[in-house]
Every structure is written in structure tokens, then in C-alpha cells.
C-alpha positions in Angstrom: 71.2 136.1 147.3 74.6 136.7 148.5 77.2 135.6 151.0 79.1 138.8 151.8 79.4 140.2 155.3 80.0 143.4 157.1 81.9 143.4 160.3 81.6 146.2 162.9 83.5 147.1 166.0 82.8 145.1 169.1 79.9 144.4 171.4 79.7 143.6 175.1 76.8 141.6 176.5 75.5 139.4 179.3 75.2 135.8 178.4 72.8 133.6 180.5 75.7 131.3 181.4 78.8 133.4 181.2 77.4 136.5 182.8 79.9 139.0 181.6 81.9 139.0 178.4 83.1 141.1 175.5 83.4 139.9 171.9 85.2 141.9 169.3 84.9 141.7 165.5 87.1 138.6 165.4 84.9 136.7 167.8 87.5 136.8 170.6 86.3 136.7 174.2 88.2 137.9 177.3 88.8 134.9 179.7 86.7 134.6 182.8 88.5 136.4 185.6 88.0 133.5 187.9 89.3 131.0 185.4 86.1 129.0 185.3 85.2 126.9 182.3 81.8 127.1 180.6 80.1 124.1 182.2 81.8 123.9 185.5 79.3 122.9 188.2 76.4 123.1 185.8 73.5 120.6 185.9 72.6 119.7 182.3 69.6 118.0 180.8 69.9 116.6 177.2 66.5 115.8 175.8 66.8 113.3 173.0 70.2 112.4 174.4 70.4 109.0 172.7 70.1 110.2 169.1 73.1 110.9 166.9 73.4 114.5 168.0 72.3 113.9 171.6 74.8 111.1 172.2 77.7 113.2 170.8 76.6 116.1 173.0 76.6 113.7 176.0 80.1 112.5 175.2 81.4 116.1 174.7 79.9 117.3 177.9 81.2 114.3 179.9 84.7 114.8 178.4 85.4 117.9 180.5 86.5 119.8 177.5 84.1 122.6 178.4 84.3 122.2 182.2 83.1 119.6 184.7 79.4 119.6 185.2 77.9 118.6 188.5 75.1 116.6 186.8 74.3 115.3 183.3 70.9 113.8 182.6 70.0 112.0 179.4 66.3 112.0 178.7 64.8 109.9 175.9 62.0 107.5 175.1 64.1 104.6 173.7 65.2 102.2 176.4 67.3 100.2 174.0 69.3 103.3 172.8 69.8 104.3 176.5 71.2 100.8 177.2 73.5 101.0 174.1 74.8 104.4 175.1 75.4 103.4 178.7 77.4 100.3 177.6 79.3 102.3 175.0 80.3 105.0 177.6 81.5 102.2 180.0 83.5 100.6 177.2 85.0 103.9 176.1 86.1 104.6 179.7 87.7 101.2 179.9 89.6 102.0 176.7 91.1 105.0 178.4 92.4 102.7 181.2 89.7 103.7 183.6 90.0 107.4 183.0 86.3 107.8 183.3 84.5 111.0 182.2 81.7 110.4 184.7 78.4 108.7 184.2 75.2 110.5 183.1 71.8 109.8 184.7 69.4 108.1 182.3 65.7 109.0 182.4 63.0 107.4 180.2 60.4 109.8 179.1 58.9 111.6 176.2 58.7 115.3 175.4 55.0 114.7 174.5 54.3 114.0 178.2 54.3 117.1 180.3 54.6 115.3 183.6 57.7 113.3 182.8 59.4 116.3 181.2 58.6 118.5 184.2 60.2 115.9 186.5 63.3 115.7 184.3 63.7 119.5 184.3 63.9 119.8 188.1 67.3 120.7 189.5 69.0 121.5 186.2 70.5 124.7 184.9 70.9 124.1 181.2 68.4 122.2 178.9 69.4 121.2 175.4 66.4 119.9 173.4 67.7 117.6 170.6 64.5 115.5 170.5 62.8 115.5 167.1 60.7 113.6 164.6 62.9 114.5 161.6 62.6 112.0 158.8 61.0 114.1 156.1 58.9 111.5 154.3 57.7 110.0 157.6 56.6 113.4 158.7 54.7 113.9 155.5 52.7 110.7 156.0 52.2 111.2 159.7 52.1 115.0 160.1 50.3 115.1 163.5 53.0 112.8 165.0 55.6 115.5 163.9 53.4 118.2 165.6 53.3 116.2 168.8 57.0 115.8 169.1 58.4 119.0 167.5 55.7 121.5 168.5 53.9 120.2 171.5 57.1 118.9 172.9 58.7 122.4 172.8 55.6 123.9 174.3 55.7 121.3 177.1 59.3 122.2 177.9 58.3 125.9 178.2 55.3 125.0 180.3 57.3 122.7 182.6 59.7 125.6 183.4 57.1 128.4 183.6 54.3 126.6 185.5 56.6 125.3 188.1 59.0 128.2 188.3 61.9 125.8 187.7 65.4 127.4 188.1 66.5 126.6 184.5 68.8 129.4 183.3 69.2 128.4 179.7 67.3 126.4 177.1 68.8 125.6 173.7 66.5 124.2 171.0 68.2 122.2 168.2 66.6 123.1 164.9 67.3 122.4 161.2 67.8 124.2 157.8 64.4 122.8 156.9 62.8 125.3 159.3 64.0 128.1 157.0 61.4 128.7 154.2 59.8 125.4 155.0 57.9 123.3 152.4 57.5 120.1 154.4 55.9 119.1 157.7 59.2 118.5 159.4 60.4 122.0 158.5 57.1 123.6 159.4 57.0 122.0 162.8 60.6 122.9 163.6 59.9 126.5 162.5 57.1 126.7 164.9 59.3 125.2 167.6 61.8 128.0 167.0 59.1 130.6 167.4 57.8 128.9 170.6 61.2 129.1 172.2 61.8 132.7 171.0 58.5 133.9 172.3 59.0 132.2 175.6 61.6 134.9 176.5 58.8 137.4 176.7 57.2 135.6 179.7 60.4 134.2 181.2 61.2 134.7 184.9 64.9 134.1 184.6 65.2 131.5 181.8 66.8 132.4 178.5 65.6 130.5 175.4 67.6 130.4 172.1 68.1 128.1 169.1 70.8 126.6 166.9 70.0 125.8 163.3 72.2 123.7 161.0 72.0 121.4 157.9 72.7 117.7 157.3 75.0 116.1 159.9 77.4 113.7 158.3 76.7 110.1 159.2 73.8 110.9 161.5 70.8 108.6 161.6 68.6 109.4 158.6 71.4 111.0 156.6 72.5 109.8 153.1 75.9 108.6 154.3 74.7 105.4 156.1 72.3 104.7 153.2 75.0 105.1 150.6 77.4 102.9 152.6 74.9 100.1 152.7 74.0 100.4 149.0 77.7 100.3 148.1 78.4 97.3 150.3 75.6 95.5 148.5 77.0 96.3 145.1 74.6 99.2 144.3 72.9 100.9 142.8 73.4 104.0 144.9 70.1 106.0 144.7 69.9 109.7 144.5 66.8 111.9 144.0 68.2 114.3 141.4 71.6 115.3 140.2 71.0 118.9 141.1 70.2 118.4 144.8 72.5 120.2 147.2 72.8 120.0 151.0 74.8 121.7 153.7 77.3 119.3 155.4 78.4 119.4 159.0 80.2 116.9 161.1 78.8 115.9 164.5 81.7 117.7 166.2 80.8 120.9 164.3 77.2 120.6 165.3 78.1 120.2 168.9 80.5 123.2 168.6 77.5 125.3 167.4 75.5 124.4 170.5 78.5 125.2 172.8 79.0 128.5 171.1 75.4 129.4 171.6 75.6 128.4 175.2 78.6 130.6 175.8 77.8 133.6 173.7 74.1 133.5 172.9 71.4 136.0 173.9 67.7 135.4 174.5 65.8 134.8 171.3 68.8 134.3 169.0 69.3 131.6 166.4 72.8 130.4 165.9 73.9 129.2 162.4 77.3 127.7 161.5 79.1 128.8 158.4 78.6 125.4 156.9 80.0 124.1 153.6 77.7 122.4 151.0 77.9 119.9 148.2 75.8 118.2 145.5 74.5 114.9 146.8 75.6 113.2 143.6 79.2 114.2 144.4 78.9 112.7 147.8 77.8 109.4 146.2 80.6 109.5 143.7 83.2 110.2 146.4 82.0 107.3 148.4 81.8 104.9 145.4 85.4 105.8 144.4 86.8 103.3 141.9 84.2 100.6 142.5 81.9 99.3 139.8 78.7 100.7 141.3 76.0 102.4 139.4 74.1 105.6 140.5 70.3 105.6 139.9 68.2 108.7 139.9 64.9 107.9 141.6 63.2 111.3 141.9 62.4 113.6 144.8 60.7 112.1 147.8 57.6 113.7 149.4 58.5 116.9 151.1 62.1 117.3 149.8 63.6 120.5 148.5 66.3 120.6 145.8 68.3 123.2 147.8 68.1 124.1 151.5 68.5 127.5 153.2 70.0 128.2 156.6 69.2 132.0 156.5 66.4 133.5 154.5 66.5 137.0 152.8 64.3 138.3 155.5 66.4 136.9 158.3 69.6 138.2 156.7 68.3 141.7 157.5 68.8 141.0 161.2 71.8 138.6 161.0 75.1 139.5 162.6 78.4 137.7 162.9 79.7 136.6 166.3 82.3 134.2 167.5 82.7 132.7 164.1 78.9 132.0 163.6 76.0 133.7 161.9 73.5 134.9 164.5 69.9 135.7 163.6 68.6 138.2 166.0 64.9 137.7 167.1 62.2 139.4 165.0 60.1 140.3 168.1 60.9 144.0 168.9 60.7 143.4 172.6 63.8 141.1 172.4 65.8 143.4 170.0 68.6 145.7 171.0 67.6 148.7 169.0 68.5 149.1 165.4 70.7 146.4 163.9 73.2 146.8 161.2 73.1 143.5 159.3 76.4 141.8 158.7 75.1 139.3 156.2 74.0 140.2 152.6 71.3 137.9 151.3 70.1 134.4 151.7 72.4 131.6 152.9 71.5 128.7 150.5 73.1 125.3 149.8 73.7 125.8 146.1 76.3 128.5 146.6 80.1 127.9 147.1 79.8 124.2 146.5 82.6 121.9 147.3 84.0 120.2 144.2 84.4 116.5 143.9 87.9 116.5 145.4 86.7 118.7 148.3 83.8 116.4 149.0 86.2 113.4 149.1 88.6 115.2 151.4 85.7 116.2 153.8 84.5 112.6 153.9 88.0 111.2 154.4 88.6 113.7 157.2 85.6 112.4 159.0 86.5 108.7 158.3 83.4 108.2 156.2 85.0 106.6 153.1 84.6 102.8 152.7 87.7 100.7 152.7 86.2 97.3 151.6 85.1 96.6 148.0 81.4 96.3 147.1 79.9 92.8 147.3 80.3 91.0 143.9 82.3 93.9 142.5 86.0 94.4 141.9 87.7 97.7 142.0 88.1 99.4 138.6 91.5 98.8 137.1 
């Protein structure tokens, strides 16, 4: 394993969204000669748009930071979350004194259902698939449900576009570090999802398919941060699986940045990976507990969990390059390759390397406003 890199010259390429561009070794791109922004006039569909990642993507796209899209569609199966997001966006606009970002369209549907997905994909240019069954133990107990959402859902998306010749220019699949060297159902199904999207480029009639892959998103649903917060508020104990467990850490903003970088610079079949930091889970717990009298309890590894996660395997490192500040795994299929590749990454990218120390973890959590201010129930701060 290693984390070194080799940088070479520059490369020019055609992106599915920004048609011409040139990126040098520093990741710099020449500006569009027409002054257009990335998403100006685009019609965007966010599948799973009411989850932690999906709702942050929706907010970012509506903000105009990457341009002003002509249409934004949020597709999900949870009507309550759609209502909550709709109300939240209205309230946030009111907080800006009416400086509204625009309103998305909300569509209720499920990636498992080809007909509803096909209908949602009409008249859009860009599709971001953030839908997933991702809770690791749940997927272990109900593996076929994970297959239906994570595998069949991805195939339905490809079928909807292919069978109806829909004018979608780009599909970005949101994946996970658990898809790298998978040992659990969630990771296995997401690994297959990646391969479905990569292989779809071979039959594509104008649509580019690529993926982004990242680790734990701070404070997202299902992450340890909300769990630890609740446990600390109740006075503990804070439960961890093992003191050796490490995880990659990424803020929601960083996760969205990865998607936007892939949209702007990505090529068909690529998988984009952020240069994420990592930490021991026990250090996250200690940082959140701070000076409170709250115990930590080791409860053992849950079904399907790994002690350390990987974002890039040794095999993938042989076709990994560095572009625009991200690691980019080139597709394994030779039909999608660009000739011989000089790899710019040496070895596996694994979460037990270059760990943040306790102070670094506390600083990261503080920067993302994730440290608790109130004392635990029934406990006083340590003197």
C-alpha cells in the first residue's frame, strides 16, 4: 500500500457537459470562451433527492453557484421527506429576504419501478443517482432488497434511457468506499451498480455514464455522528464497535464538490474519488464527548462491517490518475480506455493511513459545527 503520486504533463479532453477543456498537472481548466457556467440552462434530475446527499445536492444546484439550471427535478419515494424539503427550501428562501433560488419539481417514484423512472428521465440533460439502500446491517438481513434498489435500480436507469432513446447527456452514479473490495451486501451491490454504469457506455447513443465514490459523510443519515450525539445527550454510553476501526471522513459539501468535479471534468466510465482524510472512530467519539463524564463502550463489529475501508484498491491504482484535485479511476474495459495509462497513484487508498490525530478530529468536527454545546443529561462537565 502507498499514497504517493506521479504527476505528468497535461491532458485535453471532451467532457459530456463542458465540451472542450484542457486540464494541466495542477488541475486548472481554461475558462469557457462564452463565459458559461457549468449548469447554465441544464435540466437536472436528482434521484434520491431527499436523502442527506440528495438534499444537499438540490440546495447546491438551486443556489446558482454552478450556474442557473432550466429545470431541477427531485425524484424519491418518500413523500414525507419531499414535504420536509419543500418546506425547508421555502423557509430558507424567506430567510434570505425572498432571494429565492428557484423551486425544484418533486416527483414521487422508486428506482425499482422502470415506468416511473422512465417518466422522470424525460426532458432532462443530467441525471444524478443518489438513491441507495445503504445501512450495512439492514442490507445483510435483507440482501435482496439491497439488490432491488442498488442493482436493479441502476439497470432500470440505463434501460429507461436506452430503450426510449432519451436525450440524457450525462449520468453520475453516487457510490461508496464499501464498493471497493466489498465484504458486505451493501458494498457488493454498489460495486455491481458501478459496473452497470461503466458498461452502459459501450451501448450508449449519446449518454455518458460515470461514478463518484467516497467514504462516510459527516452527519449524514446512518453515520455515527447523529448516533453519538444522541448517546451523549442521554448521558452515554457511547458505543463503538472496536477501538481499531477507521473511516474516511467527508463533509456533505465535499461530497457535492466531488459530484460537481465529475460533471465538469469526467469522462465516460470513470470513477471519481476525493482525497479524503480519515480517523479512528474512537477518536471521533472522544472528540464529541469532550470533557463530559460519558463512558465509551466497545460492543463488537456488526454484521457486514470492515475494520478499515478502501477507496481505491491495489488493482485500481494501476489505472488511477490525478485530475482537478481528485483521484480518477479509469475504466477497466479496454473499449473505454485511452491507450496505455501511466498510473499516478502508488498502491491502495485505505482508511488506516495518514490518520487525523485527536486534535485534528476535533478541529474537523468543529469546522463542520458537529460538536455538542449542551452537557449530557444527568452529567456535569469534568472539572
